N, C-alpha and C positions, 0 to 999 in steps of 0.2 A: 504494499499499499504506500502511495506517495503522498507527501504533504502538499497542500496547496502552495502555489508559488509565492503568494503574499498574503499578508493579514495586517490588521490594525495593531493588534496586540499578540505578541508571543510570549507565553509563560512556560519556563523550564521548571518542571517539578509539579507533579499532581498529587500532592499531599494536602493537608488541611489548609494551609495559607494559599497555595496555588489554586485550588478549586474554589475557595472563597472569593479570591480575586477575580477568577475567570467568570463566575456567575454574576457577580455585581458589575464588572466592566461590560460584559455582553448585555446586561439589563439597560445599560446606558445607550445601547445601539452600536457598540463597537463590535467589529469582527474579531473574534478571539480563538486562538489556537493553543492548546496545551500539549506539551510533549514530556514523556518521562522515560527513563532508561529501563525501568523495571518492567517485569512481565505483567504486573497487575498494579492499579493505582491505589493509593491510600492504605498501603500495608501497615504503616505505624498506627493509623487510626483503628485498624481492625484488632491489633494486638493490645491496644492501650486499655488501661483500667481493668486488667484481667479479662479482657474481651467484652467489657461493658461500656468502655469509653467515658472517662470522667471529663465531659465535654466543656464545663465551665465551673465557676464557683459563685456563690451568692455574694461573696465579699471581695470583689476585685478592687484592690488598691495599689497605687504605685509602689508602695513599700514591699509588696510581694514580689518585686522583680529586681534582679541584679544586672547592672550595666555600668560601663564606665562613665556614663552620664545618666544619673538617676531621674532626670526630668524628661528625657526623650520619649519614654513610653506613654507619658500623660495625655498627649494629644490624640493619638490613635485610640487609646482605651476609653477616652471621654466621648469620642464620636461614634464608636461602635461598642456598646456596653454588653454585659452578660444578659441584661434584659432583652436586648435586641436578638441575641442568639436564641434565648429561651422562647421568644415569640416565633422564631423560624421553626424551632423544634415542635411547638404547639401547631403551627400551620400544617406541618407534615404528619401530625398525629402520632408522633414518637412518644411513648410512655417513658417517664423518667422519675427518679426519686432522689431525695437528698440523703446521702449516706451519713456523713458527719462533717463538722467544720465547714459547712456550706458547700461540700462537694456534691455535684450533680452527676449522676450516672443513668445510662439507659436501663430500663427495666429488663429488656430482652437481650440485645446484643449490639456491639459497636457497629455492625453492618448497617444498622438503622441510620447512624450519622453519615456514613459514607453514602448510603442510598439517598439521603436528603441532599447532600452536596451534588451528587451526580444528577438528580432530578432537576435541581435548580439550573445546572449547566445545560441540561437537555432542553428545558423550557426556553432558555435564552439563545439556543443555537450554537453553544460553545462546541468546538471540535476537540476531542481528546485522543492522543495517540500514545500508546504504550509501546515498549521495545523500540524506543527511538533514541539513539545515542547522538548527542551534540558533539561534533568534531571540531568546529571552528566558528568563532564570532568575529565579524569584520564590520567596522564602521564605514558607511557609504560616504561618497563625497557630498559636499554641500549641495551641489547641483541636482542630486537625486532626492532631496527632501520632498515630501515629508517621510519618506522611507528612509529610516536612519541606519538600520542594521541588516546584514545578510548573514544568516545562520546556516551552516553546512552540517547536515545530519545524515544518519544512515538511511533516511527515507527521502533524501533530496534536499535541495536548497530552498529557503524560504526568506523573504525579506519582510521586515516590519517596521512600524513606527516607534512602537514602545516595546521594550524588552524587560520582562520581569523574571527575576531570579528567586525561586522559591524551592531551592534544592535541599533545604534542611542542614543538619549538622553532620557529625561523625559518629553519632551514638547509634549502636546496634548495627554494625556492618553487615550482619546476616540478613537485614531487611533491605540491603542495597545502599546504605548511607555511604557517601563519599565526600571528599573535600572539594568537589568540582565548583561549588558556588564561590569558595574562597579563591580558587584559581581565577575565576572570572573577575572578581574584585581586584585582584593583583594585576590582571591584564590591563585593567582601566586605571590603575594607579591609586586605588582606594586603600586606606590603611586598614590593617586587621589587628584586633586585640588578641592576645594569646588564647588558644583553645585548650580546654581541659574538660574531662568528663564531669558532668554534674548529676545530682540526684542518683548517687551510685554507692553500693555497699563498700565498707571498709574491709581491707584484709589486715590480718595480724601475724605477728612473727611466730615461728614454731613454738617458742617458749610461752608466749601469751596464749596460743591455742591449746597448749598442753594444760595450762593452769585453768582454762575455762571449758575443758572438753565435756565435763558433766553437765554443763548448761545448754549444750547444742540442742536446738529444736524448741527451747523455752522462749516465751515471749512475755514481756511485761511493759507497762507504761512507765516512762522515764522522763526526766528533764535532761536534755543534752545540750551542752554549751561549748562554743568555741569562740574566743574573743568576746565581742559584745553581743553575739547573736545566740539565741537559744530557742528550742522547740520542745513542747511537752507532747509526746506521741509514743507509739509503740516501738520497742526495740526487739530484735530477734537475734538470738545467738546462732551462728552458722558454723559449718565445718571449716570455712575459710575466714571467718571473722564476724563482723557485726552488720546487720541489715535491719529492715523494718523502716517505716516512715520516719521516725525520728533521725535515724542515721542518714537516710537519703537526703533529708532536708539539710542537716548540718554539713553534709559532704560539700555542698555548693560553696560553703564559706571556709573550708579547711584547706590549708596548704601543707605540703610535706614538712615534717619536723615539729608541727604544732601539736599541743596537747588538747585532747577532747575530755571535758569533765561531764561525768554522767551521774545524776542523782537518781538512785534506784527507788527511792520513795518520796516522790515530789509532793505527795498530797498530805504527808504527816510530818510532825516534829518527832524524830525517832528518839531522841534523848528524853523528851518529856514522856513519850510513850513507855519506854523502858523503866523510868523512875516510878511511873504509876503501876507498872506490872510487878515491880519489886514489892509494893505494898499489897496488891491484889492477889498475886500468884507467886510467891517467893520461891517455891520449890521448882518451878518449871525451868527446863533447859532453854538456853538462848536460841539453839536451832529450832526447837519447837515453836517458840514465840515467832521467830522470823519466817518460818514456814507458813505461818497463818497470814503473813503480810505479802510474801513472795511465793514462788514455787519452791518445792522442797530442795530441788537440786541447786537453784541460785542461792537460797538461804545457806545451804551447807558450804558451798564454795566461798562465799563472802564472809561467812562467820570464821572459816579457817584463815581467811586473809587477815582478819581483824584481831583475833585473840583465841586462847584456848577455851573450849566449850565447858561451861559450868552452869549450875542453877543460877538464875538471874539475881538472886539475893546475895551471891557471893562476889558481885562486881562493885568496885568503888565508884563514886561519881566520876572520877577521872577516867576509869575504864569504860563507863557507859558513854562518855563523850567521844572516846577513841572509836568505839563501836559505831556510834552515830556518824562520825566523820567518814568512816569507810563506806557506809551505805549511802550517804548523801553526797560524797565527794570522791567518787571513783575516777581518778585521772588515768587516761590511757593514751599512749601515742600510737596511732595506726601505723602499720607498716606501708600501707599504700591504699589504693582503691582497686576495685575489679576492673576498672578502665572502660573504654567505650563498648566493650562486648556486652555489658549489662546497663551501662549508663542510660538514664531515660532522656537526658538532654546533653547539648554541648555548650559549655560556658564560653564566652568570648565570641568572636566572629567579626563581621564587618563593622568597623568603628562607626558608631552612630553619629559622630561629629561630621562624617562624610555625607550624611543623608539629611533630607528635609523631614523633620518630624511630622509635618502636615501631609506630605505626599509619598514619603518613603523613596523618593528619587534621589539619585546621586547628584550632589551639588555641582560636581565638576564634569558630569557626563549626561547631557539632556537625553531623556527618553530611556534611561537605564535605572530600574527599580530593584530594591532588595526587600524581601518580606519573610516573616516567620523566623525560624530557628537559625538561619544563616546570618542573622543580624545579632549584634551584641546586646541582646535583651533576653534574659533567662528567668522564667518564673519559678515559684515554689511548686512543690508537689501539691496536687489538689485541683487541677483544672485550669490553672493559671497560664500554662503554655499554650493550651488550646485557645484560651481567650486572646492571647497575643497573636496567635495565627489568624483568628478571625478578624480582630481589629486592624492589624497591619495589612492584611489582605484587602479588607474593605477600604482602608485609607487609600492605598495605591490604585484601587479600581476606580475611584472618583476622578483620577487624573491621568490615567494611562490613555 
């Protein structure tokens, strides 16, 4: 199958941001073509949220995003809000629910969100081509305006007025992720912020893993902190290290060599609790008490880290404080992360100072737009990255 020879708008990348941009640009009457190198479009949408797609969050705020310029995301997020996307979900009759912390998921499956986007594209006449590899991008001479770009692909050449890069980041390469969008940015002289895996589990050293082996498979709610940032969510002990929502969240703020502090009992004051138990249940063993607050295995491992096990009435006030400090302030230095293989997002990317926050267009290159994960805007876990995809895609769609 060959591409048309020309179009108003060519979008590279048929993920969340690309499809959103395509549908909205075509709704303005623009001729839109979308190309993607993968064999199927929207693969990351389908696997997201455990197959249920956490498509947005009820509490979208700029503070939920990381970027070298914290103000950049505000414009797009204000012009296409979570309520706008929820209205689209309702329009298509997609059943959804709030899981926790404002996170919205499909009742049935993530395919519902992909079907919604494809239906919007279909209604507006957008043409989508998978299995299409982009080989070269060339800027046309001034005399050939308004067609600014010639794109050579495995399905033939196509010229366009506006070129939108929606190629995503480096996370989950098995889904077809590549650094192609960054290469395009560099081709046109745009600055890139360093890329790192984000929302990713921590790995631990062999010695750390050995000391925690009895905790593997156990999950508890913790408060995890790194620097000034903290999250209270579930932590999961794994064979490779630490995972769960709390760890994924803090990983985006962690740098190699930094200590992560974990409060295993964020909802109580353990010292006060143990003092009270000394009066009420003086003969009970410390491990028995802690097993009531945590899992048996976690209680045993961390009691062993703290002190020898005795009935609770045999500890001095100083020893009780030591025990409380171990459970409230477990400091650990991760060996690293699991990397892009399991990372949900890529931190960094196209420097936002090179782009217009209103249009997502490159300031130095007319008609070239960057949207979604390829841009240096990364959301927290919980639907924030999808909302950035919708908002940035919509923003560019108004100007392509």
